C-alpha positions as CSV (number, residue, x, y, z in Angstrom):
1,X,19.6,8.3,22.1
2,X,21.6,7.7,18.9
3,X,20.7,9.0,15.6
4,X,19.9,5.5,14.5
5,X,17.4,4.8,17.4
6,X,15.7,8.3,16.5
7,X,15.3,7.5,12.8
8,X,14.1,3.9,13.6
9,X,11.5,5.7,16.1
10,X,10.3,7.9,13.3
11,X,10.0,4.9,11.0
12,X,8.0,3.0,13.6
13,X,5.7,6.1,14.2
14,X,5.0,6.3,10.4
15,X,4.6,2.5,10.5
16,X,2.1,2.7,13.2
17,X,0.0,5.3,11.2
18,X,0.1,3.2,8.2
19,X,-1.3,0.3,10.2
20,X,-4.1,2.5,11.3
21,X,-4.9,3.5,7.7
22,X,-4.7,0.0,6.7
23,X,-7.4,-1.0,8.9
24,X,-9.6,2.1,8.1
25,X,-9.0,1.7,4.3
26,X,-9.7,-1.8,4.3
27,X,-13.2,-1.5,6.5
28,X,-14.3,1.4,4.4
29,X,-13.4,0.9,0.8
30,X,-12.1,-2.7,0.3
31,X,-15.1,-4.1,2.1
32,X,-17.4,-2.2,-0.4
33,X,-15.4,-3.3,-3.3
34,X,-15.4,-7.0,-2.2
35,X,-19.3,-7.0,-1.8
36,X,-19.8,-5.4,-5.3
37,X,-20.1,-8.2,-8.0
38,X,-18.5,-6.0,-10.6
39,X,-15.3,-5.4,-8.5
40,X,-14.9,-8.6,-6.6
41,X,-12.8,-10.3,-9.3
42,X,-10.9,-7.1,-10.0
43,X,-8.9,-6.6,-6.9
44,X,-5.9,-8.9,-7.8
45,X,-5.0,-12.2,-6.3
46,X,-4.7,-12.7,-2.5
47,X,-1.3,-14.1,-1.5
48,X,-2.2,-13.6,2.1
49,X,-5.2,-12.5,3.9
50,X,-5.5,-8.6,3.4
51,X,-3.3,-8.5,0.4
52,X,-6.1,-7.3,-1.8
53,X,-6.0,-4.1,0.4
54,X,-2.4,-3.5,-0.6
55,X,-3.3,-4.2,-4.2
56,X,-6.3,-1.8,-4.2
57,X,-4.1,0.9,-2.4
58,X,-1.5,0.5,-5.0
59,X,-4.0,0.9,-7.9
60,X,-5.2,4.2,-6.4
61,X,-1.7,5.6,-5.3
62,X,0.6,4.6,-8.4
63,X,0.1,6.9,-11.7
64,X,-2.0,5.3,-14.2
65,X,0.5,4.7,-16.7
66,X,2.4,2.5,-14.1
67,X,-0.7,0.6,-13.3
68,X,-1.5,-0.1,-16.8
69,X,2.1,-1.6,-17.2
70,X,1.3,-4.1,-14.3
71,X,-2.1,-4.9,-15.7
72,X,-0.4,-5.7,-19.1
73,X,2.4,-7.9,-17.6
74,X,2.2,-11.7,-17.6
75,X,1.6,-11.4,-13.8
76,X,-1.4,-9.1,-14.4
77,X,-3.7,-11.5,-12.2
78,X,-1.8,-10.3,-9.3
79,X,-2.6,-6.7,-9.4
80,X,-6.0,-4.9,-9.0
81,X,-7.5,-3.4,-12.1
82,X,-7.1,0.3,-11.8
83,X,-9.7,1.5,-14.1
84,X,-12.5,-0.6,-12.3
85,X,-11.1,0.4,-9.0
86,X,-11.2,4.1,-9.9
87,X,-14.7,3.9,-11.2
88,X,-16.2,2.4,-8.0
89,X,-14.4,4.6,-5.4
90,X,-15.0,8.2,-4.4
91,X,-12.6,10.8,-3.3
92,X,-12.4,9.8,0.3
93,X,-11.6,6.5,-0.8
94,X,-8.8,7.5,-3.0
95,X,-7.4,9.8,-0.1
96,X,-7.4,6.9,2.3
97,X,-5.6,4.4,-0.2
98,X,-3.0,7.0,-1.2
99,X,-2.2,8.1,2.4
100,X,-2.1,4.3,3.4
101,X,0.0,3.2,0.5
102,X,2.8,6.0,0.7
103,X,3.0,5.8,4.6
104,X,3.4,2.1,4.3
105,X,6.0,2.4,1.5
106,X,8.1,5.0,3.4
107,X,8.0,3.2,6.5
108,X,9.2,-0.1,5.2
109,X,11.7,1.6,2.8
110,X,13.0,3.5,5.8
111,X,13.5,0.7,8.2
112,X,15.2,-1.3,5.2
113,X,17.5,1.6,4.5
114,X,18.5,2.1,8.1
115,X,19.1,-1.6,8.6
116,X,21.5,-1.5,5.7
117,X,23.2,1.5,6.8
118,X,23.7,0.1,10.3
119,X,25.1,-3.1,8.5
120,X,27.7,-1.2,6.6
121,X,28.8,0.7,9.6
122,X,27.3,4.1,9.0
123,X,25.8,4.2,12.6
124,X,28.9,2.9,14.5
C-alpha cells in the first residue's frame, strides 16, 4: 500500500467519524435549537438541507472574535449568531460541535491537500 493510499485512508476514517458526529450533533443540539423560538432565526441561512448544522458547529468551534467578524460582514445572514448559540447550548453541545467541526475540517482539508500533492507529482 502506497503512502498516498495510507494517508487517504486516514483522511477517510477521520471523515467517517466526522459524519457520525454530524448526525449526533444535529440530532442532539441543532434539533433543540430549531425548536426554540428564540434561536430558530439565529442559525444562519440554509444553503442546502442540514447546512445550519455546519453554521452552528462553526459558531461553537471558532474563536468568538472570528465569529463576530463573520456576523458583522455583509454576508452575516449566512452565519449563525454565536452569542445566541452559546447562550442556549450546554457543555455537551459545545463539545460535540467542536469535535464535529474540526474533524470535518481536517478530513476535507487533508483530502484536498492530498489531491493537490498527487496532481503535482509528489506521490509518483
